[in-house]
C-alpha positions in Angstrom: -53.1 -82.7 -24.0 -51.5 -85.0 -26.5 -49.5 -83.7 -29.5 -47.1 -84.7 -32.2 -43.5 -85.6 -31.4 -41.4 -83.4 -33.8 -38.1 -84.2 -35.5 -36.5 -81.4 -37.6 -33.4 -81.9 -39.7 -31.0 -79.5 -41.3 -28.2 -80.2 -43.7 -25.1 -79.5 -41.6 -22.9 -78.6 -44.5 -25.1 -75.6 -45.4 -25.1 -74.0 -41.9 -23.5 -70.6 -41.7 -23.8 -67.8 -39.3 -22.6 -64.2 -39.1 -19.4 -65.7 -37.6 -18.6 -67.5 -40.9 -18.9 -71.1 -42.0 -19.0 -73.5 -39.1 -16.4 -76.3 -39.5 -18.2 -79.6 -40.0 -15.6 -81.2 -37.7 -17.3 -79.6 -34.7 -20.2 -82.0 -35.4 -22.9 -79.4 -34.7 -26.2 -81.2 -35.0 -29.0 -78.7 -35.6 -31.6 -81.4 -35.0 -31.4 -80.4 -31.4 -31.7 -76.6 -31.9 -35.0 -76.5 -30.0 -36.3 -76.0 -26.5 -37.8 -79.5 -26.0 -40.9 -80.2 -23.8 -43.5 -82.8 -23.0 -46.6 -80.5 -22.4 -47.9 -78.4 -25.3 -49.0 -75.6 -22.8 -45.3 -74.7 -22.5 -45.0 -74.2 -26.2 -48.1 -72.1 -26.2 -46.9 -70.0 -23.3 -43.6 -69.2 -25.2 -45.6 -68.2 -28.3 -47.9 -66.0 -26.3 -44.9 -64.2 -24.7 -43.2 -63.5 -28.0 -46.4 -62.6 -29.8 -47.2 -60.0 -27.1 -43.7 -58.8 -26.5 -44.3 -55.3 -28.1 -46.8 -54.5 -25.4 -45.6 -56.7 -22.5 -41.9 -57.2 -22.1 -40.4 -60.6 -22.0 -38.0 -61.0 -19.0 -35.4 -63.8 -19.1 -33.1 -64.9 -16.2 -30.1 -66.8 -17.3 -28.2 -68.5 -14.5 -24.9 -70.4 -14.9 -21.2 -70.5 -14.3 -18.2 -68.6 -15.5 -19.4 -68.2 -19.1 -22.6 -66.6 -17.9 -20.9 -64.3 -15.4 -18.7 -63.0 -18.3 -21.8 -62.6 -20.4 -20.2 -64.2 -23.5 -23.0 -66.3 -24.9 -25.8 -64.3 -23.3 -24.6 -61.1 -25.0 -25.2 -62.7 -28.4 -28.5 -64.2 -27.4 -29.7 -60.9 -25.9 -28.7 -58.9 -29.0 -30.3 -61.3 -31.5 -33.6 -61.6 -29.5 -33.8 -57.9 -29.0 -33.1 -57.3 -32.7 -35.9 -59.7 -33.6 -38.5 -58.8 -30.8 -37.5 -55.4 -29.5 -35.1 -54.0 -26.9 -36.6 -53.8 -23.4 -33.3 -52.7 -21.8 -29.9 -54.1 -20.8 -31.0 -55.9 -17.6 -28.9 -56.6 -14.5 -25.4 -55.3 -13.9 -23.2 -56.1 -10.9 -20.0 -54.8 -9.5 -17.7 -57.8 -9.9 -14.6 -55.7 -9.0 -15.9 -55.2 -5.4 -16.6 -59.0 -5.3 -12.9 -59.7 -6.3 -13.7 -61.4 -9.6 -13.7 -60.7 -13.3 -16.3 -58.5 -14.9 -18.7 -58.7 -17.9 -17.3 -58.4 -21.4 -19.7 -55.4 -21.8 -18.5 -53.2 -19.0 -15.8 -52.7 -16.4 -16.6 -52.6 -12.7 -14.2 -51.0 -10.2 -14.6 -49.8 -6.6 -13.2 -47.6 -3.9 -13.3 -48.1 -0.2 -14.0 -51.3 1.8 -16.6 -53.8 0.5 -17.4 -57.2 2.0 -18.6 -59.7 -0.6 -20.2 -63.2 -0.9 -20.8 -65.6 -3.8 -23.3 -68.4 -4.3 -20.9 -71.3 -4.4 -19.6 -70.6 -0.9 -20.9 -73.0 1.7 -21.7 -70.3 4.2 -21.9 -66.8 2.5 -20.8 -64.0 4.8 -23.7 -61.8 3.8 -27.1 -62.6 2.3 -27.2 -63.2 -1.5 -29.6 -61.7 -4.0 -30.8 -62.6 -7.5 -27.4 -62.0 -9.1 -25.8 -64.8 -7.0 -23.3 -62.4 -5.5 -23.6 -59.5 -3.1 -21.3 -56.7 -1.8 -21.7 -54.6 1.3 -20.1 -51.2 2.0 -19.9 -49.6 5.4 -17.7 -46.4 5.0 -18.5 -42.9 3.8 -16.9 -42.4 0.4 -17.0 -46.0 -0.7 -17.8 -46.3 -4.4 -19.1 -48.7 -7.0 -18.1 -47.7 -10.6 -19.3 -49.0 -14.0 -18.1 -48.1 -17.4 -19.8 -49.5 -20.5 -17.5 -50.4 -23.4 -20.3 -49.6 -25.9 -22.6 -46.9 -24.3 -26.2 -47.8 -23.7 -28.1 -45.7 -26.3 -30.3 -42.7 -25.7 -33.7 -43.6 -24.3 -35.9 -43.3 -21.2 -34.8 -45.8 -18.6 -36.0 -47.0 -15.2 -33.0 -47.8 -13.0 -33.7 -50.4 -10.2 -31.2 -50.6 -7.4 -31.6 -53.8 -5.3 -30.7 -53.2 -1.6 -32.1 -53.5 1.9 -34.1 -50.3 2.8 -34.1 -49.8 6.5 -33.0 -47.1 9.1 -29.3 -48.3 8.9 -28.9 -47.8 5.1 -26.3 -45.2 4.1 -27.4 -42.1 2.3 -26.0 -42.4 -1.2 -25.8 -40.7 -4.6 -25.9 -42.2 -8.1 -24.1 -40.4 -10.9 -24.9 -41.2 -14.5 -22.3 -39.6 -16.7 -22.3 -36.1 -15.1 -25.9 -36.1 -13.7 -26.2 -36.7 -9.9 -29.2 -38.2 -8.0 -29.3 -38.0 -4.2 -31.0 -40.6 -2.0 -31.4 -39.7 1.7 -32.4 -42.4 4.0 -35.3 -40.5 5.6 -36.8 -39.7 2.2 -36.5 -43.1 0.5 -39.9 -44.7 0.0 -39.6 -48.4 -0.8 -41.8 -51.3 0.3 -39.9 -54.0 -1.6 -36.2 -53.2 -1.0 -35.9 -51.8 -4.5 -35.0 -48.1 -5.1 -36.2 -46.9 -8.5 -35.7 -43.7 -10.5 -35.9 -42.7 -14.2 -33.2 -41.4 -16.5 -33.4 -40.0 -20.0 -30.3 -40.2 -22.1 -27.4 -42.5 -23.0 -25.4 -44.3 -20.3 -21.6 -44.3 -20.6 -20.6 -44.4 -16.9 -22.5 -45.0 -13.7 -21.4 -44.6 -10.1 -22.9 -45.4 -6.7 -21.2 -43.5 -3.8 -22.0 -43.6 0.0 -22.3 -40.1 1.5 -22.7 -38.5 4.9 -26.2 -37.8 6.3 -27.8 -40.7 8.1 -26.6 -40.7 11.8 -27.7 -44.4 12.1 -25.9 -45.5 8.9 -24.2 -48.9 9.3 -24.2 -50.6 5.9 -25.1 -50.4 2.2 -25.9 -53.9 0.7 -25.8 -54.0 -3.1 -27.4 -56.9 -4.9 -27.3 -55.5 -8.4 -28.9 -52.9 -10.6 -31.3 -53.3 -13.5 -31.5 -51.0 -16.5 -34.9 -51.3 -18.2 -36.7 -49.1 -20.7 -39.8 -47.2 -19.5 -43.2 -47.9 -21.0 -41.8 -50.3 -23.5 -42.1 -53.9 -24.5 -39.2 -55.9 -25.9 -36.8 -58.4 -24.4 -35.0 -57.9 -21.1 -32.2 -60.5 -20.7 -30.6 -60.7 -17.2 -27.3 -62.6 -17.2 -26.9 -64.0 -13.7 -23.8 -66.2 -13.7 -21.3 -66.9 -10.9 -18.0 -68.6 -11.9 -17.4 -72.0 -10.3 -21.0 -72.3 -9.3 -22.7 -75.8 -9.3 -26.5 -76.4 -9.5 -27.1 -76.1 -5.8 -25.7 -72.6 -5.8 -29.2 -71.2 -6.7 -30.5 -72.6 -3.4 -28.2 -70.1 -1.5 -30.0 -67.0 -2.9 -31.8 -65.8 0.3 -33.1 -62.5 -1.3 -33.9 -64.0 -4.7 -37.7 -64.6 -4.1 -38.4 -61.0 -3.2 -36.1 -59.6 -5.9 -37.5 -61.9 -8.6 -41.0 -60.6 -7.8 -39.7 -57.1 -8.6 -38.0 -58.2 -11.9 -40.8 -60.7 -12.7 -39.1 -63.3 -15.0 -41.1 -65.1 -17.7 -38.3 -67.6 -18.6 -35.5 -68.9 -16.4 -32.5 -70.7 -17.9 -30.7 -73.0 -15.3 -27.5 -73.5 -17.3 -25.4 -75.5 -14.8 -23.7 -78.9 -14.8 -20.0 -78.4 -15.6 -19.1 -77.8 -11.9 -21.3 -80.7 -10.8 -19.7 -83.5 -12.9 -16.3 -82.2 -14.0 -14.0 -83.2 -11.2 -15.5 -86.6 -10.3 -17.0 -87.8 -13.6 -20.0 -88.9 -11.6 -23.5 -87.6 -10.7 -24.1 -86.9 -7.1 -27.2 -88.7 -5.8 -28.3 -85.5 -4.2 -28.3 -83.6 -7.4 -31.8 -84.5 -8.6 -33.4 -83.2 -5.4 -31.3 -80.0 -5.6 -32.6 -79.4 -9.1 -36.2 -80.1 -8.1 -35.9 -77.6 -5.2 -34.4 -75.0 -7.5 -37.3 -75.4 -9.9 -39.9 -75.2 -7.2 -38.3 -72.0 -5.8 -38.9 -70.2 -9.1 -42.3 -71.7 -9.6 -43.4 -70.5 -6.1 -42.7 -67.0 -7.3 -44.5 -67.4 -10.6 -46.3 -70.7 -11.3 -46.4 -69.9 -15.0 -42.7 -69.2 -15.4 -40.9 -71.3 -18.1 -37.9 -73.1 -16.6 -35.3 -74.2 -19.2 -32.9 -76.9 -18.0 -29.8 -77.4 -20.0 -27.2 -80.1 -20.6 -23.5 -79.4 -20.6 -21.0 -79.6 -23.5 -18.5 -82.3 -23.9 -15.6 -81.9 -21.4 -12.2 -83.4 -20.9 -10.4 -83.1 -17.5 -6.8 -84.0 -16.9 -6.7 -86.1 -20.1 -9.9 -88.0 -19.5 -13.2 -87.4 -21.3 -16.1 -86.8 -18.9 -18.1 -89.8 -20.0 -20.9 -89.1 -17.6 -22.0 -86.2 -19.9 -24.7 -88.4 -21.6 -26.0 -89.5 -18.3 -26.2 -86.0 -17.0 -28.1 -85.1 -20.2 -30.6 -87.9 -19.6 -31.1 -86.9 -16.0 -31.8 -83.3 -16.9 -34.2 -84.3 -19.7 -36.1 -86.7 -17.3 -36.4 -83.9 -14.7 -37.7 -81.5 -17.3 -40.4 -84.0 -18.1 -41.2 -84.7 -14.4 -41.2 -81.0 -13.4 -42.9 -79.7 -16.6 -39.9 -77.7 -17.8 -38.3 -77.2 -21.1 -35.0 -78.9 -22.0 -32.2 -77.5 -24.1 -29.9 -80.3 -25.3 -26.7 -78.4 -25.8 -24.7 -81.7 -25.3 -26.0 -83.3 -28.5 -26.3 -80.0 -30.4 -22.7 -79.2 -29.8 -21.4 -82.5 -31.1 -21.5 -84.8 -28.0 -19.0 -87.1 -26.5 -15.4 -86.7 -27.6 -15.7 -83.5 -29.6 -14.3 -80.9 -27.2 -10.7 -81.5 -28.4 -11.8 -80.8 -32.0 -13.5 -77.6 -30.8 -10.1 -76.6 -29.4 -8.2 -77.6 -32.6 -10.6 -75.4 -34.7 -10.3 -72.4 -32.3 -13.7 -72.7 -30.6 -12.5 -74.1 -27.2 -9.7 -73.3 -24.9 -6.8 -75.7 -24.2 -8.2 -76.7 -20.8 -11.0 -78.5 -22.8 -13.5 -77.0 -20.4 -14.1 -73.3 -21.4 -14.8 -72.1 -24.9 -13.0 -69.3 -26.7 -14.8 -66.0 -27.5 -16.0 -67.3 -30.9 -17.0 -70.6 -29.3 -19.2 -68.7 -26.8 -20.6 -66.5 -29.5 -21.6 -69.7 -31.4 -23.3 -71.0 -28.3 -25.2 -67.7 -27.8 -26.3 -67.8 -31.4 -27.6 -71.4 -30.9 -29.5 -70.2 -27.8 -31.3 -67.7 -30.0 -31.8 -70.1 -32.9 -33.3 -72.7 -30.5 -35.8 -70.2 -29.1 -36.6 -68.9 -32.6 -37.1 -72.5 -34.0 -39.3 -73.5 -31.1 -41.4 -70.3 -31.5 -42.0 -70.9 -35.2 -42.9 -74.6 -34.9 -45.2 -74.1 -32.0 -46.9 -71.1 -33.7 -47.6 -73.4 -36.7 -49.1 -76.2 -34.4 -50.2 -75.1 -30.9 -50.5 -78.8 -29.9 -47.0 -79.7 -30.9 -44.6 -81.5 -28.5 -40.9 -81.3 -29.3 -39.0 -84.3 -28.1 -35.9 -85.2 -30.2 -34.4 -88.7 -29.3 -31.0 -88.5 -27.7 -27.8 -89.6 -29.6 -26.2 -92.8 -28.5 -22.5 -92.9 -27.8 -20.1 -95.9 -27.6 -19.2 -96.5 -24.0 -15.7 -95.3 -23.1 -14.0 -96.7 -20.0 -10.7 -96.0 -18.4 -8.8 -98.6 -16.4 -6.8 -97.7 -13.3 -3.1 -97.7 -14.1 -1.0 -100.7 -13.0 1.2 -100.0 -10.0 4.4 -101.8 -9.1 5.0 -102.9 -5.5 8.4 -104.5 -5.0 9.0 -107.1 -7.6 5.4 -107.9 -8.2 2.7 -106.0 -10.2 -0.8 -105.3 -9.0 -3.8 -103.5 -10.4 -5.7 -101.1 -8.3 -9.4 -101.6 -8.7 -12.3 -99.6 -7.3 -15.8 -101.1 -6.8 -18.7 -98.7 -7.1 -21.9 -99.6 -5.2 -25.4 -98.2 -5.2 -28.1 -98.6 -2.5 -31.6 -99.2 -3.9 -34.2 -96.5 -3.1 -37.9 -96.4 -3.5 -39.0 -96.3 -7.1 -35.7 -97.7 -8.5 -35.6 -100.3 -11.2 -32.7 -102.3 -12.6 -33.2 -100.7 -16.0 -33.2 -97.2 -14.4 -30.0 -97.9 -12.4 -28.3 -99.4 -15.5 -29.1 -96.3 -17.5 -27.9 -94.0 -14.8 -24.5 -95.7 -14.7 -24.1 -96.5 -18.4 -24.3 -100.2 -18.1 -26.9 -102.9 -18.9 -29.5 -104.9 -16.9 -27.7 -108.1 -17.9 -24.4 -106.9 -16.5 -26.0 -105.7 -13.3 -27.6 -109.1 -12.8 -24.4 -111.0 -13.5 -22.3 -108.7 -11.2 -24.7 -109.2 -8.3 -25.8 -112.8 -8.9 -29.4 -111.8 -9.5 -31.7 -114.4 -11.1 -34.6 -111.9 -11.8 -35.1 -108.2 -12.2 -36.5 -108.0 -8.6 -34.6 -105.6 -6.2 -35.4 -104.5 -2.7 -35.3 -101.0 -1.1 -32.0 -100.8 0.9 -30.3 -103.5 -1.2 -26.7 -102.7 -2.1 -25.8 -103.4 -5.7 -22.3 -103.6 -7.2 -22.0 -101.5 -10.3 -20.0 -103.1 -13.1 
């Protein structure tokens, strides 16, 4: 179905949020505060979800790296969406303490006893991974997982969903919410989908899972996370599913994810990766496109109507060098969104684009490593996640046939020469020649765009007299 391409402009000087006036030096460009897409059915699907949210909850999965694990931007996005469309519950919590890592900004997670753990960025996880991207496994009586919320979850009726493996070797255990204790004996547990569910009425300040005596065949207690959702309620449920240091391919490691996603039933999945894919090399791995395609298909095989949102990264600077491949990564993600019928959130251009991360640091919005944001920087990002969803909803509600496709910003090419090195009394310059082997479907223009160069330069570098290239041909990249 064809629709209009939409371009929406705001005056940057007038933008303000609950966090105060945004410094214009950040170069925030609200033109890009939308979830972009190339098929109007995606916009209509988003509108339908939000229009029906009071009766049928909207479930969001948000995957990403360290910022999502800590729940900094997602806490803001969750609150604003729930304030606008209704609160369906907190969503997933995980015991990061037992996994030997930092916890969410919203709760502390501690443990007692011995727990094995695994994380999605590991090349060979020691134990299977679930929907959270991490897993822990206890195997001793008395082992505990403890949670304490910094702001108590308010009084309501909740369904608590514990993700584990229900078989004859599962430990008996108890769950304590504040001072109330729930016992779960192996021979009495009824679960056909490896999720143990029970209801709780009241607030939630603290929560504990403890392994107890009882099952003579007990060997282990895998814990993949716990979801807190309201009973018989619509509203938004926002699951923050980040793993620090995780690249895009990490979501392909989640062995238990398909069965657990069917339990939690996501409507929207944010795949908010990229920093750990491009930061250290300032290049795009040729395997990355296929990894992203496979990740998308994994979620669509669970629910063909799920809305996948692919995101670009923010400007980065590593060891004194700007990560100039950022615009190319943005272009790749956008092209895959079009190819795979996904939405695209252009955080790269929205947050100012190439060369702005140092200014974000100077204004107190980014840390001095020029990679991570500060608390108020992540709050700002979370607010723009919400604003982008809200803007998209409103525009698509006005015009169901609308397509949102905002042209990317262009940036002047920035190149860095290798430093001169002295050998004896002479001086030499170390040069690195990059090459590319032509694959099926490649064109000179596509290769030029991928590597930030031009067709003319490619032809000159390789002595080509026409635009014709052959599969298997090796090209030198200028």
